[in-house]
C-alpha positions as a Markdown table, in Angstrom:
| # | Residue | x | y | z |
|---|---|---|---|---|
| 1 | Met | -22.8 | -37.3 | 10.3 |
| 2 | Ser | -23.7 | -41.0 | 9.3 |
| 3 | Lys | -21.9 | -44.1 | 10.4 |
| 4 | Val | -21.2 | -45.0 | 6.6 |
| 5 | Leu | -19.9 | -41.7 | 5.8 |
| 6 | Ala | -17.7 | -41.7 | 9.2 |
| 7 | Ala | -16.3 | -45.2 | 8.0 |
| 8 | Val | -15.4 | -44.0 | 4.6 |
| 9 | Leu | -13.6 | -40.7 | 5.8 |
| 10 | Ser | -11.7 | -43.0 | 8.3 |
| 11 | Ser | -10.7 | -45.3 | 5.7 |
| 12 | Phe | -9.3 | -42.5 | 3.7 |
| 13 | Ala | -7.5 | -41.1 | 6.5 |
| 14 | Leu | -5.8 | -44.4 | 7.1 |
| 15 | Leu | -4.8 | -44.7 | 3.6 |
| 16 | Ala | -3.3 | -41.2 | 3.8 |
| 17 | Val | -0.9 | -42.2 | 6.4 |
| 18 | Leu | 0.0 | -45.6 | 5.0 |
| 19 | Pro | 3.4 | -45.9 | 3.3 |
| 20 | Ala | 3.2 | -46.7 | -0.4 |
| 21 | Ala | 4.1 | -50.4 | -1.2 |
| 22 | Ser | 6.8 | -49.2 | -3.5 |
| 23 | Gln | 8.6 | -46.2 | -4.5 |
| 24 | Ala | 9.2 | -47.7 | -8.1 |
| 25 | Gly | 9.0 | -45.0 | -11.0 |
| 26 | Glu | 8.5 | -45.0 | -14.5 |
| 27 | Gln | 11.8 | -43.6 | -15.3 |
| 28 | Leu | 13.6 | -46.0 | -13.3 |
| 29 | Asp | 11.6 | -49.0 | -14.8 |
| 30 | Arg | 12.5 | -47.7 | -18.2 |
| 31 | Ile | 16.3 | -47.6 | -17.2 |
| 32 | Lys | 16.1 | -51.0 | -16.0 |
| 33 | Gln | 14.5 | -52.3 | -19.2 |
| 34 | Lys | 17.2 | -50.6 | -21.2 |
| 35 | Gly | 19.7 | -52.4 | -19.2 |
| 36 | Gln | 21.8 | -49.1 | -18.7 |
| 37 | Leu | 21.9 | -45.6 | -17.5 |
| 38 | Val | 22.4 | -42.7 | -19.8 |
| 39 | Cys | 24.4 | -40.0 | -18.3 |
| 40 | Ile | 25.6 | -36.7 | -19.7 |
| 41 | Val | 29.2 | -35.5 | -19.0 |
| 42 | Asn | 31.2 | -32.6 | -20.2 |
| 43 | Pro | 32.9 | -33.6 | -23.3 |
| 44 | Asn | 36.5 | -32.4 | -22.4 |
| 45 | Ser | 37.1 | -31.0 | -18.9 |
| 46 | Pro | 40.2 | -32.4 | -17.4 |
| 47 | Gly | 39.8 | -33.6 | -13.9 |
| 48 | Phe | 36.1 | -33.7 | -14.3 |
| 49 | Ser | 35.4 | -35.7 | -17.5 |
| 50 | Val | 37.8 | -36.3 | -20.3 |
| 51 | Pro | 38.3 | -39.1 | -22.5 |
| 52 | Asp | 41.2 | -41.3 | -21.9 |
| 53 | Ser | 43.5 | -42.9 | -24.4 |
| 54 | Gln | 40.7 | -45.3 | -25.1 |
| 55 | Gly | 38.2 | -43.0 | -25.6 |
| 56 | Val | 36.5 | -43.6 | -22.3 |
| 57 | Phe | 35.4 | -40.6 | -20.2 |
| 58 | Gln | 37.1 | -40.6 | -16.8 |
| 59 | Gly | 36.9 | -38.1 | -13.9 |
| 60 | Phe | 35.2 | -36.7 | -11.0 |
| 61 | Asn | 31.8 | -36.2 | -12.6 |
| 62 | Val | 32.0 | -39.3 | -14.6 |
| 63 | Asp | 32.4 | -41.4 | -11.2 |
| 64 | Phe | 29.0 | -40.1 | -10.1 |
| 65 | Cys | 27.4 | -41.6 | -13.4 |
| 66 | Arg | 29.1 | -45.0 | -12.4 |
| 67 | Met | 27.9 | -44.4 | -9.0 |
| 68 | Ala | 24.0 | -44.4 | -9.9 |
| 69 | Ala | 24.7 | -47.3 | -12.3 |
| 70 | Gly | 26.1 | -49.2 | -9.4 |
| 71 | Ala | 23.1 | -48.2 | -7.3 |
| 72 | Ile | 20.5 | -49.4 | -9.8 |
| 73 | Phe | 22.1 | -52.3 | -11.3 |
| 74 | Gly | 24.9 | -53.3 | -8.9 |
| 75 | Asp | 27.1 | -53.0 | -11.9 |
| 76 | Val | 29.0 | -49.6 | -12.1 |
| 77 | Ser | 29.8 | -50.2 | -16.0 |
| 78 | Lys | 26.1 | -50.2 | -16.9 |
| 79 | Val | 26.3 | -46.7 | -17.9 |
| 80 | Glu | 26.4 | -45.0 | -21.4 |
| 81 | Leu | 28.6 | -41.8 | -21.0 |
| 82 | Arg | 27.8 | -38.8 | -23.5 |
| 83 | Gly | 29.9 | -35.9 | -23.7 |
| 84 | Val | 27.4 | -32.9 | -24.3 |
| 85 | Gly | 28.3 | -28.9 | -24.1 |
| 86 | Phe | 26.5 | -27.1 | -21.6 |
| 87 | Ser | 24.2 | -25.2 | -24.0 |
| 88 | Asp | 22.7 | -28.5 | -25.0 |
| 89 | Ser | 22.7 | -30.5 | -21.8 |
| 90 | Leu | 19.7 | -29.1 | -20.1 |
| 91 | Lys | 17.7 | -29.5 | -23.3 |
| 92 | Thr | 18.8 | -33.0 | -23.8 |
| 93 | Met | 17.6 | -33.5 | -20.4 |
| 94 | Ile | 14.3 | -31.9 | -20.9 |
| 95 | Ala | 13.6 | -33.7 | -24.2 |
| 96 | Gly | 13.9 | -37.0 | -22.3 |
| 97 | Asp | 17.0 | -38.0 | -24.2 |
| 98 | Ala | 19.1 | -38.9 | -21.1 |
| 99 | Asp | 18.4 | -40.1 | -17.8 |
| 100 | Met | 20.8 | -38.0 | -15.8 |
| 101 | Ala | 23.7 | -35.4 | -16.0 |
| 102 | Ser | 26.7 | -35.1 | -14.1 |
| 103 | Arg | 28.5 | -32.0 | -15.7 |
| 104 | Ser | 29.1 | -29.3 | -13.1 |
| 105 | Ile | 25.4 | -27.8 | -13.5 |
| 106 | Thr | 24.6 | -25.1 | -10.9 |
| 107 | Glu | 21.2 | -25.6 | -9.4 |
| 108 | Thr | 19.2 | -22.1 | -9.5 |
| 109 | Ala | 15.7 | -21.5 | -8.8 |
| 110 | Thr | 14.5 | -21.2 | -12.4 |
| 111 | Arg | 16.2 | -24.4 | -13.2 |
| 112 | Ala | 15.2 | -26.3 | -10.1 |
| 113 | Thr | 11.4 | -25.6 | -11.0 |
| 114 | Glu | 11.6 | -26.8 | -14.5 |
| 115 | Pro | 9.0 | -29.7 | -14.3 |
| 116 | Asn | 11.2 | -32.0 | -16.5 |
| 117 | Leu | 14.3 | -31.6 | -14.4 |
| 118 | Ala | 15.3 | -32.9 | -11.1 |
| 119 | Phe | 18.2 | -31.5 | -9.1 |
| 120 | Val | 19.2 | -34.3 | -6.7 |
| 121 | Ala | 22.4 | -33.8 | -4.8 |
| 122 | Thr | 25.3 | -31.2 | -4.6 |
| 123 | Thr | 28.5 | -32.9 | -5.3 |
| 124 | Phe | 30.6 | -29.8 | -5.4 |
| 125 | Tyr | 30.5 | -26.4 | -3.8 |
| 126 | Asp | 31.8 | -24.0 | -6.4 |
| 127 | Gly | 32.0 | -20.0 | -7.2 |
| 128 | Gln | 32.7 | -18.2 | -10.1 |
| 129 | Gly | 35.9 | -16.2 | -10.8 |
| 130 | Phe | 38.3 | -15.1 | -13.5 |
| 131 | Met | 41.6 | -16.5 | -15.1 |
| 132 | Val | 44.2 | -14.0 | -16.8 |
| 133 | Pro | 47.6 | -14.3 | -18.7 |
| 134 | Lys | 50.2 | -13.4 | -16.2 |
| 135 | Ser | 51.4 | -10.9 | -18.8 |
| 136 | Leu | 48.5 | -8.6 | -17.9 |
| 137 | Lys | 49.9 | -8.0 | -14.5 |
| 138 | Val | 46.4 | -8.0 | -12.9 |
| 139 | Thr | 46.1 | -9.2 | -9.3 |
| 140 | Ser | 42.4 | -8.6 | -8.8 |
| 141 | Ala | 39.2 | -8.6 | -10.8 |
| 142 | Lys | 38.7 | -5.0 | -9.8 |
| 143 | Glu | 41.4 | -4.2 | -12.0 |
| 144 | Leu | 39.7 | -5.3 | -15.3 |
| 145 | Lys | 38.2 | -1.9 | -16.2 |
| 146 | Gly | 37.5 | -2.2 | -19.7 |
| 147 | Ala | 38.5 | -5.7 | -20.2 |
| 148 | Thr | 37.0 | -8.1 | -22.6 |
| 149 | Ile | 35.6 | -11.1 | -20.8 |
| 150 | Cys | 35.5 | -14.4 | -22.5 |
| 151 | Ala | 32.3 | -16.4 | -21.2 |
| 152 | Glu | 29.9 | -19.2 | -22.1 |
| 153 | Asp | 26.6 | -18.2 | -23.5 |
| 154 | Gly | 23.6 | -19.7 | -21.8 |
| 155 | Thr | 25.2 | -20.1 | -18.4 |
| 156 | Thr | 24.6 | -18.3 | -15.1 |
| 157 | Thr | 28.1 | -16.8 | -15.9 |
| 158 | Leu | 26.8 | -13.7 | -17.8 |
| 159 | Gln | 24.4 | -12.7 | -15.0 |
| 160 | Ser | 27.0 | -13.1 | -12.3 |
| 161 | Leu | 29.1 | -10.7 | -14.3 |
| 162 | Ala | 26.8 | -8.0 | -14.6 |
| 163 | Asp | 26.1 | -8.2 | -11.0 |
| 164 | Tyr | 29.7 | -8.1 | -9.9 |
| 165 | Phe | 30.9 | -5.6 | -12.2 |
| 166 | Gly | 27.8 | -3.7 | -11.9 |
| 167 | Arg | 28.5 | -3.2 | -8.1 |
| 168 | Phe | 31.6 | -1.7 | -8.8 |
| 169 | Asn | 30.7 | 0.4 | -11.6 |
| 170 | Ile | 33.3 | -1.3 | -13.8 |
| 171 | Lys | 32.9 | -1.2 | -17.6 |
| 172 | Tyr | 33.8 | -4.3 | -19.5 |
| 173 | Thr | 32.8 | -6.1 | -22.8 |
| 174 | Val | 31.9 | -9.9 | -23.0 |
| 175 | Gln | 32.5 | -12.3 | -25.8 |
| 176 | Asn | 29.7 | -14.8 | -25.6 |
| 177 | Ile | 30.9 | -18.0 | -27.0 |
| 178 | Ala | 29.2 | -21.3 | -26.6 |
| 179 | Asp | 31.5 | -23.6 | -28.2 |
| 180 | Lys | 34.3 | -24.4 | -25.6 |
| 181 | Ser | 37.1 | -25.0 | -28.2 |
| 182 | Ala | 36.5 | -21.7 | -29.6 |
| 183 | Arg | 36.0 | -19.9 | -26.4 |
| 184 | Leu | 39.5 | -21.1 | -25.3 |
| 185 | Gln | 41.1 | -20.4 | -28.5 |
| 186 | Ala | 39.9 | -16.9 | -28.3 |
| 187 | Phe | 41.2 | -16.5 | -24.5 |
| 188 | Phe | 44.7 | -18.4 | -25.1 |
| 189 | Ser | 45.1 | -16.2 | -28.2 |
| 190 | Gly | 44.8 | -13.1 | -26.4 |
| 191 | Lys | 41.3 | -12.1 | -28.0 |
| 192 | Cys | 40.0 | -11.9 | -24.6 |
| 193 | Asp | 41.7 | -10.3 | -21.5 |
| 194 | Ala | 40.2 | -12.7 | -19.0 |
| 195 | Leu | 38.1 | -15.9 | -18.9 |
| 196 | Ser | 35.4 | -16.3 | -16.5 |
| 197 | Ser | 33.8 | -19.4 | -15.2 |
| 198 | Asp | 33.2 | -21.8 | -12.0 |
| 199 | Leu | 36.8 | -21.9 | -10.3 |
| 200 | Ser | 37.0 | -25.6 | -10.9 |
| 201 | Ala | 36.3 | -25.3 | -14.7 |
| 202 | Leu | 39.0 | -22.5 | -14.8 |
| 203 | Ala | 41.5 | -25.1 | -13.1 |
| 204 | Ser | 40.6 | -27.5 | -15.7 |
| 205 | Asp | 40.7 | -25.2 | -18.7 |
| 206 | Arg | 44.1 | -24.0 | -17.6 |
| 207 | Arg | 45.3 | -27.4 | -18.1 |
| 208 | Leu | 44.1 | -27.4 | -21.8 |
| 209 | Ala | 46.4 | -24.1 | -22.5 |
| 210 | Pro | 49.4 | -24.4 | -24.5 |
| 211 | Asn | 51.5 | -23.5 | -21.5 |
| 212 | Pro | 49.5 | -23.4 | -18.3 |
| 213 | Asp | 52.1 | -21.7 | -16.2 |
| 214 | Asp | 51.3 | -18.5 | -18.4 |
| 215 | Phe | 47.9 | -18.1 | -16.8 |
| 216 | Val | 46.6 | -17.4 | -13.3 |
| 217 | Ile | 43.3 | -17.5 | -11.6 |
| 218 | Leu | 42.4 | -14.5 | -9.6 |
| 219 | Pro | 41.3 | -14.6 | -5.9 |
| 220 | Glu | 38.0 | -13.1 | -6.1 |
| 221 | Val | 34.8 | -15.6 | -6.0 |
| 222 | Ile | 32.0 | -13.7 | -7.3 |
| 223 | Ser | 28.9 | -16.1 | -6.8 |
| 224 | Asn | 28.0 | -19.1 | -5.4 |
| 225 | Glu | 27.8 | -22.2 | -7.6 |
| 226 | Pro | 26.2 | -25.6 | -5.9 |
| 227 | Leu | 27.1 | -28.2 | -8.8 |
| 228 | Thr | 24.5 | -30.7 | -8.7 |
| 229 | Leu | 23.5 | -33.9 | -10.1 |
| 230 | Val | 20.4 | -33.6 | -12.4 |
| 231 | Ser | 18.2 | -36.4 | -13.3 |
| 232 | Arg | 14.6 | -37.1 | -15.0 |
| 233 | Pro | 11.9 | -36.2 | -12.5 |
| 234 | Asp | 11.2 | -39.8 | -11.1 |
| 235 | Lys | 11.3 | -40.2 | -7.3 |
| 236 | Ala | 12.6 | -43.5 | -7.4 |
| 237 | Leu | 15.4 | -42.6 | -9.7 |
| 238 | Gln | 16.0 | -39.4 | -7.7 |
| 239 | Asp | 16.1 | -41.6 | -4.4 |
| 240 | Ala | 18.7 | -43.9 | -5.9 |
| 241 | Ile | 21.2 | -41.3 | -7.0 |
| 242 | Phe | 20.8 | -39.3 | -4.0 |
| 243 | Trp | 21.1 | -42.4 | -1.4 |
| 244 | Gly | 24.1 | -43.7 | -3.7 |
| 245 | Phe | 25.8 | -40.3 | -3.0 |
| 246 | Gln | 24.9 | -40.4 | 0.8 |
| 247 | Ala | 26.7 | -44.0 | 0.9 |
| 248 | Met | 29.8 | -42.4 | -0.4 |
| 249 | Leu | 29.7 | -39.5 | 2.3 |
| 250 | Thr | 29.0 | -42.1 | 4.8 |
| 251 | Ala | 31.8 | -44.4 | 4.1 |
| 252 | Glu | 34.2 | -41.5 | 4.2 |
| 253 | Glu | 32.9 | -40.6 | 7.8 |
| 254 | Leu | 33.2 | -43.9 | 8.8 |
| 255 | Gly | 36.7 | -44.6 | 7.5 |
| 256 | Ile | 35.4 | -47.2 | 4.7 |
| 257 | Asn | 37.1 | -47.1 | 1.3 |
| 258 | Ser | 37.4 | -49.3 | -1.6 |
| 259 | Lys | 40.7 | -50.9 | -0.2 |
| 260 | Asn | 39.2 | -52.0 | 3.2 |
| 261 | Ile | 35.8 | -52.7 | 2.6 |
| 262 | Asp | 36.1 | -56.4 | 1.9 |
| 263 | Gln | 37.8 | -56.7 | 5.3 |
| 264 | Ile | 35.0 | -55.0 | 6.9 |
| 265 | Met | 32.5 | -57.0 | 5.2 |
| 266 | Ser | 34.0 | -60.3 | 6.4 |
| 267 | Gln | 33.2 | -59.1 | 10.1 |
| 268 | Ile | 29.9 | -57.5 | 9.2 |
| 269 | Asp | 28.1 | -59.5 | 12.1 |
| 270 | Thr | 30.4 | -57.6 | 14.8 |
| 271 | Ala | 30.5 | -54.2 | 12.9 |
| 272 | Ser | 29.2 | -51.1 | 14.5 |
| 273 | Pro | 25.5 | -50.3 | 14.1 |
| 274 | Lys | 26.3 | -47.4 | 11.6 |
| 275 | Val | 28.6 | -49.8 | 9.7 |
| 276 | Lys | 25.8 | -52.4 | 9.4 |
| 277 | Arg | 23.2 | -50.1 | 8.4 |
| 278 | Leu | 25.3 | -48.9 | 5.6 |
| 279 | Leu | 26.5 | -52.3 | 4.1 |
| 280 | Ser | 24.4 | -55.0 | 5.6 |
| 281 | Pro | 21.6 | -56.1 | 3.1 |
| 282 | Asn | 19.5 | -57.1 | 6.1 |
| 283 | Glu | 19.9 | -53.5 | 7.6 |
| 284 | Ala | 18.6 | -50.0 | 6.3 |
| 285 | Thr | 20.1 | -50.4 | 2.9 |
| 286 | Gly | 18.3 | -53.8 | 2.3 |
| 287 | Asp | 15.1 | -52.1 | 3.1 |
| 288 | Val | 16.1 | -49.1 | 0.6 |
| 289 | Ala | 16.8 | -51.9 | -2.0 |
| 290 | Lys | 13.4 | -53.6 | -1.6 |
| 291 | Lys | 11.6 | -50.2 | -1.8 |
| 292 | Leu | 13.4 | -49.1 | -4.9 |
| 293 | Gly | 13.8 | -52.5 | -6.5 |
| 294 | Ile | 17.6 | -51.8 | -7.0 |
| 295 | Ser | 20.6 | -53.9 | -6.4 |
| 296 | Pro | 20.4 | -55.5 | -2.8 |
| 297 | Asn | 24.1 | -54.7 | -2.4 |
| 298 | Trp | 24.1 | -51.2 | -4.0 |
| 299 | Ser | 26.2 | -49.5 | -1.1 |
| 300 | Tyr | 29.0 | -52.0 | -1.3 |
| 301 | Val | 29.2 | -51.9 | -5.1 |
| 302 | Ile | 29.3 | -48.3 | -5.2 |
| 303 | Ile | 32.3 | -48.0 | -2.3 |
| 304 | Lys | 34.2 | -51.1 | -3.7 |
| 305 | Asn | 34.0 | -49.8 | -7.3 |
| 306 | Val | 33.9 | -46.2 | -7.2 |
| 307 | Gly | 35.1 | -45.5 | -3.7 |
| 308 | Asn | 34.0 | -43.0 | -0.9 |
| 309 | Tyr | 33.8 | -39.3 | -1.6 |
| 310 | Ser | 37.4 | -38.7 | -0.5 |
| 311 | Glu | 39.0 | -41.2 | -3.1 |
| 312 | Val | 36.9 | -39.8 | -6.0 |
| 313 | Phe | 38.0 | -36.1 | -5.2 |
| 314 | Glu | 41.7 | -37.0 | -4.3 |
| 315 | Arg | 42.4 | -39.1 | -7.5 |
| 316 | Asn | 40.5 | -36.7 | -9.8 |
| 317 | Leu | 41.0 | -33.3 | -8.3 |
| 318 | Gly | 43.2 | -33.4 | -5.5 |
| 319 | Lys | 46.8 | -32.4 | -4.6 |
| 320 | Asp | 48.3 | -35.5 | -6.2 |
| 321 | Ser | 46.2 | -34.7 | -9.6 |
| 322 | Ala | 46.8 | -32.5 | -12.5 |
| 323 | Leu | 44.6 | -30.0 | -11.0 |
| 324 | Lys | 46.2 | -30.0 | -7.6 |
| 325 | Ile | 43.1 | -28.6 | -5.5 |
| 326 | Asp | 43.7 | -28.6 | -1.8 |
| 327 | Arg | 40.3 | -30.2 | -0.4 |
| 328 | Gln | 41.2 | -28.7 | 2.9 |
| 329 | Thr | 41.1 | -25.3 | 2.0 |
| 330 | Ser | 37.8 | -25.7 | -0.2 |
| 331 | Pro | 34.2 | -26.2 | 1.0 |
| 332 | Asn | 34.4 | -29.4 | -0.3 |
| 333 | Arg | 35.3 | -31.3 | 2.8 |
| 334 | Leu | 33.2 | -33.1 | 5.5 |
| 335 | Ala | 31.2 | -30.9 | 7.9 |
| 336 | Ile | 33.4 | -32.3 | 10.8 |
| 337 | Asp | 36.4 | -30.8 | 9.2 |
| 338 | Gly | 34.9 | -27.5 | 8.6 |
| 339 | Gly | 33.4 | -27.8 | 5.2 |
| 340 | Leu | 29.8 | -28.2 | 3.6 |
| 341 | Leu | 29.4 | -31.7 | 3.0 |
| 342 | Tyr | 27.8 | -34.3 | 5.6 |
| 343 | Ala | 26.0 | -37.4 | 4.9 |
| 344 | Tyr | 22.3 | -38.0 | 5.7 |
| 345 | Pro | 21.3 | -40.7 | 8.0 |
| 346 | Ile | 21.2 | -44.1 | 6.3 |
| 347 | Arg | 18.8 | -45.9 | 8.9 |
């Protein structure tokens, strides 16, 4: 090998191991130029995303849209929230008409390998179940022989129904109704014996019944449904969303919340190394901000204005909310408490 060729190959090898000067991406740049993030949510899902009296969406999933805006702009209000039905949500993302979706979308192999989508971070671990009228006197999904099941067309629900009922050789009929209002109307009016969806969606839909106490959710969980934030494929945008979510989990692990963060920041010079890495612009979060070209105080903005994961869960879905979900009996608790959630290291 000639000395010249050896030198060239050596140069290429060196370039291969050197980090990129910046992780800035075209999609993230476009979002910055627009001055706001366009985020898709469910148009009517109590606890997860529902318009308030002023027509502004509020809820668990909405808070992760605000989180992403806080990471990118240092301002959680710089987000345009669009209520889009499930059947149109992925189409909208693929077409490039939204930057991000936070509306309880299950990550699956076929969806995750779609080149125009990026599944970024699972915010809620769920499973599919059934809701029935109490008057049906059914206590198990195995008793739904010959039942008519209302379900949403175009979702993972139909395949999970086929898998579950096929396993037990149970005959059933499906009413595929894409429009949520029409689907719930059919179920609440008795045209369907059961409604099948994610358990979290069933708890939310139950709140929309004329009399919620007339309906009960059965105990079976028939699928795994990792509900995941989706973005346009852009590494910088994905990183901003992913690490924004990790900041919320890290804050909960460290006992930092929206109420005590200012006091902690006032003593940041004497704080523990983990707290400094999470909050100080001179530490890891500052390095992340420089590489992505995002707000230098992104982690503080998220925790102060959105909260840590526990705060978001409890105010929207927890025992004191209308849905009254007990986090301590769900997989959506921290790993140190026996759940599935733990923060990736910010360092």
